[in-house]
C-alpha positions, 0 to 999 in steps of 0.5 A: 175803720175810716177810708182814706181820701185819694189825693188826685192833684196838689198845687201851690195856692199861696207861696211866701217864705214864711207861709205856704198854702197848697190846694189839693184835689181829692176823691172822697170815699163816696166818690165825690171830687173836692178840688179846693181843699186848702192845707197850710204847709208850715215848717216843723218846730221844736219846743223845750220843757226845760227843768232846772235841778231844783225842779223849776220850769223855764218858760218864755213870755212874749208877744204872739201876733197870731193870737194878738196877745202876750203868751206864756209858753215853752221856748222853741221855734221852727226847725231850720233847713239842715237842722234836726228837731233836737238841734233846733230845741237846743238852739232855741232854748239857748237863744230864747232863755240863755239856758242849756241842758246836758241832753234832750229827750223827745217827749212827743211829735205832735200833729199841729192841726191834722185837718189843715196843716202839714207840720209837726211840733216836736216837744223835748224834755231838758233835765238839769237845765242851767242858766249859762248866758244872757238870752239873745234879743231880736227885733221880732223876738224879745221874750221875758224868761219866766221860771216857775215851780214844776208843781205849779204848772197844772195851776197855770194851765187851769187858770189859762195862763198857759194856753198854747196847745203844744205847750200844754201838751208838752208840759203835761207829758213832762209832768207825767215823765218826771213823776 
C-alpha cells in the first residue's frame, strides 16, 4: 500500500472569488520536501441525470470557456454556501432546463482531479422529470435544452458528443442503475 504524504504547511497562492489555488509544502515518503505543490481549491458541484417518464434524458448544450467550445452535458452547477449538493442539483435542473423531479437519488460523489483539485462533483439521478416552466437565462449561462432517448446515450458518448468526464460518468452510472 502506498505511503501518505505529510502536509507540513499550506498557504494561499492565488485567491479570487471564483478560483483559488493553495501552495502546499509536503514531505514525501522518501523524506524529500516539496515546497510548491499547487492545488486548485474549487467549489463542489452537482450534476443531474434527469430522466423523463418516457425515458428521455435532459441535457444542456452551452458554451464552456475552459475548453473553448460548445459542450453537451448534464445540467448542474456549483454548490452555493448554505446549500447541500441535493439542493443545488434541484435548483440547477430547474434553472437551466425548466425541469423538476419528485426526488433526487445520489449516484456518486466523484473526485474531480485527485492530484490537482480539492473538490468533488456530486451526480444525481432524477426520475420522472417533467418540464414545468421555462429555463432561466443569465448573461453567462444560456444553455439550449436537449432531450435525447436514454438508449441513445452510449452512442453520443462513443461519438464524442458528450465529453465531460463527470457527465460521462454520471450517465453511465444512471444507465446501470436504470437497467
